[in-house]
C-alpha positions as CSV (number, residue, x, y, z in Angstrom):
1,M,49.6,5.5,120.0
2,A,51.9,3.3,122.1
3,V,55.7,3.4,121.7
4,Q,56.8,0.5,119.6
5,S,60.5,1.0,119.8
6,V,63.2,2.8,121.7
7,F,66.4,4.4,120.5
8,I,69.5,3.5,122.5
9,V,72.5,5.8,122.5
10,Q,75.9,4.5,123.3
11,H,79.4,6.0,123.0
12,V,82.5,4.1,122.1
13,A,85.9,5.6,122.6
14,R,88.6,3.4,121.0
15,E,92.2,4.1,122.1
16,D,93.4,1.3,119.9
17,E,92.2,-2.0,118.4
18,D,92.2,-3.8,121.8
19,D,91.1,-1.0,124.1
20,E,87.6,0.4,123.9
21,N,85.5,2.3,126.5
22,V,81.8,1.8,125.9
23,K,79.2,4.0,127.7
24,F,75.5,3.5,127.7
25,I,74.1,7.1,127.4
26,G,70.4,6.4,127.5
27,A,67.1,5.2,125.9
28,Y,64.9,7.7,124.1
29,S,61.5,7.6,122.6
30,S,62.5,9.0,119.2
31,R,65.5,9.3,117.0
32,A,65.2,13.1,117.4
33,E,65.4,12.8,121.2
34,A,68.5,10.5,120.8
35,R,70.2,13.1,118.5
36,A,69.4,15.9,121.0
37,A,71.1,13.9,123.7
38,I,74.2,13.6,121.5
39,S,74.1,17.3,120.9
40,R,74.1,18.0,124.6
41,L,77.0,15.7,125.2
42,L,79.3,16.6,122.3
43,P,80.9,19.6,124.0
44,Q,81.6,17.7,127.2
45,P,85.2,16.5,128.1
46,G,86.0,13.2,126.6
47,F,83.0,13.1,124.2
48,R,84.4,16.1,122.3
49,D,87.6,14.1,121.7
50,Y,85.7,11.2,120.2
51,P,82.7,12.8,118.4
52,E,82.5,9.9,116.0
53,G,81.9,7.5,118.9
54,F,78.2,8.0,119.3
55,H,75.8,5.3,118.0
56,I,72.0,5.3,117.9
57,D,70.3,1.9,117.6
58,E,66.6,1.3,117.3
59,Y,65.1,-1.6,119.2
60,L,61.6,-2.9,118.9
61,L,59.9,-3.5,122.2
62,D,58.8,-6.9,123.4
63,Q,61.2,-8.8,121.1
64,D,64.3,-10.8,121.8
65,H,67.3,-9.0,120.3
66,W,69.8,-11.7,121.1
67,S,68.3,-15.1,120.4
68,E,71.4,-17.3,120.4
69,G,73.7,-18.5,123.2
70,F,77.2,-17.3,123.8
71,I,80.6,-18.5,125.0
72,A,82.9,-16.7,127.4
73,A,86.1,-15.1,126.1
74,D,88.3,-17.7,127.8
75,E,86.3,-20.5,126.1
76,A,86.6,-18.8,122.7
77,L,90.4,-18.7,123.2
78,K,90.4,-22.4,123.7
79,T,89.0,-22.9,120.2
80,L,91.8,-21.0,118.5
81,P,94.7,-23.0,116.9
82,A,97.8,-22.9,119.2
83,S,99.5,-20.5,116.8
84,Q,96.8,-17.9,117.3
85,S,96.2,-18.2,121.0
86,A,99.7,-17.1,122.1
């Protein structure tokens, strides 16, 4: 049976609302393998300070997972009312 999806593990450490540090940990063939990776990393420096920062997301293969365009942050700021952009 061919693999139909992968499990992506990321870690996000949020210092505050405006400061986050995102790390791509890896892509795994099963949720169990993804959890095992988290277990290996939890005792490591940094990760142990933010144990709630791990996230596992399942992605089906051969599918677009972002199907819309995007605007850059500086363009998004231009669309805010003047009272919010300062």
